[in-house]
C-alpha positions as CSV (number, residue, x, y, z in Angstrom):
1,X,-134.5,-287.2,112.9
2,X,-135.7,-285.2,109.9
3,X,-134.6,-281.6,109.5
4,X,-136.0,-278.9,107.3
5,X,-134.2,-275.5,107.1
6,X,-136.2,-272.6,108.5
7,X,-138.5,-270.7,106.0
8,X,-136.3,-267.6,106.3
9,X,-133.3,-269.6,105.2
10,X,-135.1,-271.0,102.2
11,X,-136.5,-267.6,101.2
12,X,-132.9,-266.2,101.3
13,X,-131.6,-269.2,99.3
14,X,-134.3,-268.7,96.7
15,X,-133.6,-265.0,96.5
16,X,-129.9,-265.7,95.8
17,X,-130.7,-268.1,93.1
18,X,-133.5,-266.1,91.4
19,X,-132.5,-262.5,92.1
20,X,-128.7,-262.8,91.8
21,X,-127.6,-266.0,90.1
22,X,-130.0,-265.9,87.1
23,X,-129.5,-263.1,84.7
24,X,-125.7,-263.0,85.3
25,X,-126.1,-261.1,88.5
26,X,-129.1,-259.1,87.5
27,X,-131.8,-261.6,88.5
28,X,-135.1,-262.5,86.8
29,X,-137.0,-259.6,85.1
30,X,-140.7,-259.2,84.8
31,X,-142.2,-261.3,82.0
32,X,-139.3,-263.8,81.8
33,X,-139.7,-267.5,81.9
34,X,-137.9,-269.7,84.4
35,X,-137.7,-273.4,84.3
36,X,-137.3,-274.8,87.9
37,X,-136.0,-278.4,88.1
38,X,-135.9,-280.2,91.5
39,X,-136.5,-283.7,92.9
40,X,-139.1,-284.3,95.5
41,X,-136.5,-284.3,98.3
42,X,-136.0,-280.6,97.7
43,X,-139.8,-279.7,97.8
44,X,-139.4,-276.9,100.4
45,X,-136.8,-275.1,98.2
46,X,-138.8,-275.8,95.0
47,X,-141.7,-274.0,96.6
48,X,-139.6,-271.1,97.7
49,X,-138.1,-270.8,94.2
50,X,-141.5,-270.7,92.5
51,X,-142.6,-267.9,94.9
52,X,-139.4,-265.9,94.3
53,X,-139.9,-266.1,90.5
54,X,-143.5,-264.9,90.9
55,X,-142.4,-262.1,93.1
56,X,-140.0,-261.0,90.4
57,X,-142.9,-260.9,87.9
58,X,-141.7,-264.0,86.0
59,X,-143.4,-267.2,84.8
60,X,-142.5,-270.7,85.9
61,X,-142.2,-273.9,83.9
62,X,-142.2,-276.7,86.5
63,X,-139.8,-279.6,86.5
64,X,-140.7,-281.5,89.7
65,X,-139.2,-285.0,89.6
66,X,-139.6,-288.1,91.7
67,X,-136.7,-289.2,93.9
68,X,-134.7,-292.3,92.9
69,X,-134.6,-294.1,96.3
70,X,-134.6,-297.6,97.7
71,X,-138.3,-298.1,97.0
72,X,-138.8,-296.4,93.7
73,X,-135.9,-295.8,91.2
74,X,-137.2,-294.8,87.8
75,X,-133.7,-293.9,86.5
76,X,-132.4,-297.3,87.2
77,X,-135.5,-299.1,86.0
78,X,-135.4,-297.2,82.6
79,X,-131.7,-297.9,82.1
80,X,-132.1,-301.5,83.0
81,X,-135.1,-302.2,80.8
82,X,-134.9,-299.8,77.8
83,X,-134.4,-301.2,74.3
84,X,-131.8,-299.5,72.1
85,X,-134.5,-297.3,70.4
86,X,-135.7,-296.2,73.8
87,X,-132.3,-295.5,75.2
88,X,-131.4,-293.4,72.2
89,X,-134.7,-291.6,71.8
90,X,-134.5,-287.8,71.9
91,X,-137.9,-285.9,72.0
92,X,-136.6,-283.2,69.7
93,X,-139.8,-281.2,69.2
94,X,-140.5,-281.0,72.9
95,X,-137.0,-280.1,73.8
96,X,-136.7,-277.5,71.0
97,X,-139.9,-275.9,72.3
98,X,-138.6,-275.9,75.9
99,X,-135.4,-274.2,74.9
100,X,-137.2,-271.6,72.8
101,X,-139.7,-270.9,75.6
102,X,-137.4,-270.4,78.7
103,X,-135.1,-267.5,79.5
104,X,-133.5,-269.1,82.5
105,X,-133.2,-272.4,84.4
106,X,-132.5,-273.1,88.0
107,X,-131.7,-276.7,88.9
108,X,-131.7,-278.0,92.5
109,X,-129.4,-280.9,93.1
110,X,-130.6,-283.3,95.8
111,X,-129.8,-287.0,96.1
112,X,-132.1,-289.4,97.9
113,X,-129.5,-292.1,97.2
114,X,-126.0,-291.1,96.0
115,X,-125.5,-294.7,94.9
116,X,-128.8,-295.0,93.0
117,X,-127.2,-296.3,89.8
118,X,-124.5,-298.5,91.3
119,X,-125.7,-301.7,89.7
120,X,-126.4,-300.2,86.2
121,X,-124.1,-300.8,83.3
122,X,-122.2,-297.5,82.9
123,X,-122.1,-297.9,79.1
124,X,-125.9,-297.5,79.1
125,X,-125.7,-294.4,81.2
126,X,-123.2,-292.8,78.7
127,X,-125.4,-293.8,75.7
128,X,-128.4,-292.1,77.3
129,X,-126.2,-289.0,77.8
130,X,-125.1,-289.0,74.2
131,X,-128.8,-289.2,73.1
132,X,-129.5,-286.0,75.0
133,X,-126.5,-284.1,73.7
134,X,-128.5,-282.0,71.3
135,X,-130.3,-280.4,74.2
136,X,-126.9,-279.1,75.6
137,X,-126.0,-277.8,72.1
138,X,-129.2,-275.9,71.7
139,X,-129.0,-274.5,75.3
140,X,-125.4,-273.4,74.6
141,X,-126.3,-271.6,71.4
142,X,-129.0,-269.6,73.2
143,X,-126.6,-268.8,76.1
144,X,-123.9,-267.7,73.6
145,X,-126.5,-265.3,72.1
146,X,-127.1,-263.8,75.5
147,X,-130.7,-265.0,75.7
148,X,-130.3,-267.7,78.4
149,X,-128.8,-268.1,81.9
150,X,-128.7,-270.9,84.4
151,X,-127.7,-271.8,87.9
152,X,-127.3,-274.8,90.2
153,X,-128.0,-275.1,93.9
154,X,-127.7,-277.9,96.5
155,X,-130.4,-279.2,98.8
156,X,-129.1,-281.4,101.6
157,X,-130.7,-284.8,102.2
158,X,-130.2,-287.4,104.9
159,X,-128.4,-289.7,102.5
160,X,-126.0,-286.9,101.3
161,X,-125.3,-285.9,104.9
162,X,-124.5,-289.5,105.8
163,X,-122.2,-289.8,102.8
164,X,-120.2,-286.8,104.1
165,X,-120.2,-288.1,107.7
166,X,-122.5,-285.4,109.1
167,X,-125.9,-285.1,110.6
168,X,-128.4,-283.4,108.3
169,X,-128.4,-280.3,110.4
170,X,-124.6,-280.1,110.3
171,X,-124.8,-280.6,106.5
172,X,-127.2,-277.7,106.2
173,X,-125.0,-275.5,108.4
174,X,-122.3,-275.9,105.7
175,X,-124.8,-274.9,102.9
176,X,-126.1,-271.9,104.9
177,X,-122.6,-270.7,105.7
178,X,-121.2,-271.2,102.2
179,X,-124.1,-269.4,100.6
180,X,-124.2,-266.5,103.1
181,X,-127.8,-267.5,104.1
182,X,-127.0,-266.6,107.7
183,X,-126.9,-263.0,106.7
184,X,-129.9,-260.7,106.2
185,X,-128.8,-259.7,102.7
186,X,-127.0,-262.6,101.0
187,X,-127.5,-261.1,97.6
188,X,-125.3,-258.1,98.4
189,X,-122.6,-260.4,99.8
190,X,-122.6,-262.5,96.6
191,X,-122.1,-259.3,94.6
192,X,-119.1,-258.4,96.8
193,X,-117.7,-261.9,96.2
194,X,-118.2,-261.4,92.5
195,X,-116.2,-258.1,92.6
196,X,-113.3,-259.9,94.3
197,X,-113.3,-262.7,91.8
198,X,-113.5,-260.1,89.0
199,X,-110.3,-258.5,90.2
200,X,-108.5,-261.8,90.1
201,X,-109.9,-262.6,86.7
202,X,-108.7,-259.2,85.3
203,X,-105.2,-259.8,86.6
204,X,-105.1,-263.3,85.1
205,X,-106.5,-262.1,81.8
206,X,-103.9,-259.3,81.6
207,X,-101.0,-261.8,81.6
208,X,-101.2,-263.3,78.1
209,X,-100.5,-266.8,79.3
210,X,-99.4,-269.4,76.8
211,X,-99.1,-272.5,79.0
212,X,-99.6,-273.5,82.6
213,X,-97.4,-276.0,84.5
214,X,-99.1,-277.6,87.5
215,X,-96.7,-279.3,89.9
216,X,-97.1,-281.2,93.2
217,X,-96.7,-284.6,94.8
218,X,-99.5,-286.0,92.8
219,X,-99.4,-283.9,89.6
220,X,-97.1,-282.9,86.8
221,X,-99.4,-281.4,84.2
222,X,-99.0,-278.9,81.3
223,X,-102.1,-277.1,80.0
224,X,-102.1,-274.8,77.0
225,X,-104.6,-272.0,77.3
226,X,-104.9,-271.4,73.5
227,X,-106.0,-268.4,71.5
228,X,-108.7,-265.9,72.5
229,X,-109.2,-267.3,76.0
230,X,-110.5,-265.6,79.1
231,X,-110.8,-266.6,82.8
232,X,-114.3,-266.9,84.3
233,X,-115.8,-266.8,87.8
234,X,-118.3,-265.1,89.9
235,X,-121.1,-265.2,87.4
236,X,-123.7,-267.0,89.5
237,X,-123.8,-270.1,87.3
238,X,-123.2,-272.2,90.4
239,X,-124.2,-271.3,94.0
240,X,-121.8,-271.4,95.8
241,X,-118.9,-270.7,93.4
242,X,-115.5,-269.3,94.5
243,X,-113.4,-270.8,91.6
244,X,-111.6,-269.1,88.8
245,X,-111.5,-271.2,85.7
246,X,-111.2,-271.3,81.9
247,X,-111.6,-273.8,79.0
248,X,-108.1,-274.4,77.5
249,X,-107.1,-275.6,74.1
250,X,-107.5,-279.4,74.7
251,X,-104.7,-280.2,72.2
252,X,-102.0,-278.9,74.5
253,X,-102.5,-281.0,77.6
254,X,-99.6,-283.2,78.6
255,X,-98.6,-285.1,81.7
256,X,-100.6,-286.6,84.6
257,X,-102.9,-285.7,87.5
258,X,-104.2,-287.6,90.5
259,X,-107.3,-286.3,92.3
260,X,-107.7,-287.1,96.0
261,X,-111.4,-286.2,96.3
262,X,-114.1,-288.8,95.7
263,X,-116.2,-288.3,92.6
264,X,-120.0,-288.7,92.8
265,X,-121.2,-289.1,89.2
266,X,-123.9,-291.0,87.3
267,X,-125.3,-292.4,90.6
268,X,-121.9,-293.9,91.4
269,X,-118.9,-293.2,93.7
270,X,-115.5,-293.2,92.0
271,X,-112.4,-292.9,94.1
272,X,-108.7,-292.3,93.4
273,X,-108.9,-291.0,89.8
274,X,-105.6,-290.7,87.9
275,X,-105.4,-289.4,84.4
276,X,-102.5,-289.3,82.0
277,X,-102.5,-287.1,78.9
278,X,-100.5,-287.2,75.7
279,X,-101.1,-284.9,72.8
280,X,-104.2,-283.6,74.4
281,X,-106.0,-287.0,75.0
282,X,-106.4,-289.2,78.0
283,X,-104.1,-292.2,77.3
284,X,-104.5,-293.8,80.7
285,X,-107.4,-293.5,83.2
286,X,-107.4,-295.5,86.4
287,X,-109.4,-295.4,89.6
288,X,-109.1,-297.1,93.0
289,X,-112.8,-297.7,93.1
290,X,-115.5,-298.0,90.4
291,X,-113.0,-297.8,87.5
292,X,-115.5,-299.2,85.2
293,X,-117.6,-296.0,85.4
294,X,-114.5,-293.9,84.7
295,X,-113.5,-296.1,81.7
296,X,-116.9,-295.8,80.1
297,X,-117.1,-292.1,80.7
298,X,-113.6,-291.5,79.1
299,X,-114.8,-293.7,76.1
300,X,-117.7,-291.3,75.4
301,X,-116.9,-289.0,72.4
302,X,-114.9,-286.0,73.5
303,X,-114.6,-287.1,77.1
304,X,-110.9,-288.0,76.7
305,X,-110.0,-284.3,76.4
306,X,-109.9,-281.5,78.9
307,X,-112.8,-279.0,79.0
308,X,-111.9,-276.9,82.0
309,X,-109.0,-276.0,84.3
310,X,-109.9,-274.4,87.6
311,X,-108.3,-272.9,90.8
312,X,-109.9,-272.0,94.0
313,X,-108.2,-269.5,96.4
314,X,-108.6,-270.8,100.0
315,X,-109.2,-267.1,101.1
316,X,-112.3,-266.8,99.0
317,X,-114.1,-270.0,99.9
318,X,-116.4,-270.5,102.9
319,X,-116.6,-274.2,102.4
320,X,-114.8,-276.0,105.2
321,X,-115.8,-279.6,105.0
322,X,-116.1,-282.4,102.5
323,X,-119.7,-282.4,101.2
324,X,-119.7,-285.5,99.0
325,X,-121.0,-283.5,96.1
326,X,-119.0,-281.9,93.3
327,X,-120.8,-278.6,93.4
328,X,-119.3,-277.9,96.8
329,X,-116.1,-280.1,96.7
330,X,-114.9,-278.2,93.5
331,X,-115.1,-275.0,95.5
332,X,-113.6,-276.1,98.9
333,X,-111.0,-273.9,100.5
334,X,-109.2,-275.8,103.3
335,X,-105.4,-275.6,103.7
336,X,-104.5,-275.5,100.0
337,X,-107.7,-274.4,98.1
338,X,-108.3,-276.8,95.3
339,X,-107.3,-277.6,91.8
340,X,-109.6,-279.3,89.4
341,X,-109.9,-280.2,85.8
342,X,-113.0,-281.3,83.9
343,X,-112.9,-283.7,81.1
344,X,-115.4,-283.3,78.3
345,X,-117.4,-280.2,77.2
346,X,-115.8,-276.8,77.2
347,X,-117.4,-273.5,78.3
348,X,-117.7,-271.5,75.2
349,X,-118.0,-268.2,77.1
350,X,-114.3,-268.7,77.9
351,X,-113.8,-267.3,74.4
352,X,-112.9,-263.6,74.8
353,X,-115.1,-262.4,71.9
354,X,-118.7,-262.8,70.9
355,X,-119.4,-266.6,71.0
356,X,-122.5,-266.2,68.9
357,X,-120.4,-265.0,66.0
358,X,-118.2,-268.2,65.7
359,X,-119.0,-271.0,63.3
360,X,-118.5,-274.6,64.3
361,X,-115.2,-274.9,62.4
362,X,-113.8,-271.9,64.3
363,X,-114.6,-273.6,67.7
364,X,-112.6,-276.6,66.4
365,X,-109.7,-274.5,65.2
366,X,-109.5,-272.8,68.6
367,X,-109.5,-276.1,70.4
368,X,-112.7,-275.8,72.4
369,X,-113.9,-279.3,73.1
370,X,-117.4,-280.7,72.5
371,X,-118.9,-283.6,74.4
372,X,-122.1,-284.8,76.2
373,X,-119.9,-285.2,79.3
374,X,-118.5,-282.5,81.6
375,X,-117.0,-284.1,84.7
376,X,-115.0,-282.2,87.3
377,X,-112.2,-284.2,89.0
378,X,-110.9,-282.4,92.2
379,X,-107.8,-282.3,94.3
380,X,-107.2,-280.4,97.6
381,X,-103.4,-281.2,97.8
382,X,-100.7,-278.6,97.8
383,X,-99.9,-277.5,94.2
384,X,-97.9,-274.8,92.5
385,X,-99.0,-273.3,89.1
386,X,-96.5,-271.5,87.0
387,X,-97.6,-269.4,84.0
388,X,-95.4,-269.4,81.0
389,X,-96.2,-266.2,79.2
390,X,-96.0,-265.5,75.4
391,X,-93.3,-263.0,76.2
392,X,-91.1,-265.8,77.4
393,X,-91.3,-264.9,81.1
394,X,-92.4,-267.3,83.8
395,X,-94.5,-266.4,86.8
396,X,-95.9,-268.5,89.7
397,X,-99.5,-267.5,89.9
398,X,-100.8,-270.0,92.5
399,X,-99.1,-271.6,95.5
400,X,-100.1,-272.7,99.0
401,X,-103.7,-272.5,98.0
402,X,-103.6,-268.8,97.0
403,X,-103.3,-266.8,93.9
404,X,-100.0,-264.9,93.7
405,X,-100.9,-262.0,91.5
406,X,-100.2,-258.8,93.6
407,X,-96.9,-258.2,91.8
408,X,-97.9,-259.9,88.5
409,X,-97.2,-258.0,85.3
410,X,-97.3,-259.2,81.7
C-alpha cells in the first residue's frame, strides 16, 4: 500500500532544509536563489521545498528529474549507449551559469530502484563522474568564498524501505524521528544539536592531534590529521547529521579497515568492503559482493586516498535502524556509534583558515585530496580511537561508541 507523509510533516521537513540547513544554520534570505533537485518519487517534498523557499522570499531554480525504475531508466540507457564523446561531454557554459546564478542547493535523495545500474559497466559510470568533476570544483570554489551552501535530505520510497526490511510507513517513522519532524519546532531542536556538536568539535580542535590510531576486531588504521586541520559537524550540510569529521592529510594513512555496513553507490550494492593503505594509498581493495564496482571506483583519479575520517557518538544520533542509504547509515547510533572513512575528495572547509585564500599548490602541500569521487564506507562495530598529540601525549578520545573528552586536555 502506498504511503505519503502528512502535509504537516513535509512542511516541517522543508522548513528544516530551507530555514536551517541552508545558509549554515541561518536559512535562505530574501532575494537568494535556491536550486532544488529531486526525482519524481519525492514530488510531495519537492513541492513543499518550493513553497518554503518562496515563503522565505527566495527564488527557485527547479531540478525535477524522472525516476530510474523498471519501466524507464534513463541513467542506464545513457551509460549503455553513449559514445565516448557523449560520455565525456561537459556542458561548461550551462554549468558555469548555473553555479554563478545559485546561492544554495538542496538535493533530495530518493531511489525508485536502488539497483538501477546493476548491469552497467562501472568503468563507464566512473568516466561520466570524471567528466562532471569541473562542476564540483566550481561549486567548491564558491563555497570556499562563503557564497554558496548546500544540503541533502532523504525521501523514503517503497524500494528503499524494502531494501532496509521495513514497510514504507516504518521507514518514514525513522526519517521523522531522526529529523525531529515529530516536534512542533524541529528547527530549534537542530540548533540545539548543533550546539552539542560544536562543544565536541571545540574540545577536539583544542587537542593539537598529530595522528589517530583506530583499533578494533576489524580495523588497525593510522590516520594523520595534518597541518591546519579542524573538525566539522552540525553545519546542516546533511539532514540528519550527528557525525564529527575532518579531512586528514591523505599521505599519512597506514593500515587496514573493514566496514560491516552495505554500501549503496552508483546504483549498485557493495558488501563487505576491506581497504588496506600503505603510504597514503589504497594498495588492496576487496568486497564480498560487487567488488568490480569498488575496483573501478578506487581506480578513479584520487579515489585511492582518504578524503574524510568521521566518528558518530551513539548518544547524539536518533537513527536506530539500518536504512540502506549512506546519508543515514553514516550517522547511525546503535550500540557503538559508527566509524567511517571516505575515499576520494576532501572537504576543504576542514582547513582552519580562509579556504578562499589558498592556491592549488597549497592544497596539495597540505595533503587535501582532490577527486570526482567521495564515497563513505561505514562500520558500526566496537572501536577505540587514540589520539597521539604533537606534545607526545596519548589520549583515548573515542570508545564504546562515545567520545571521551570530558577530562581531555592538550
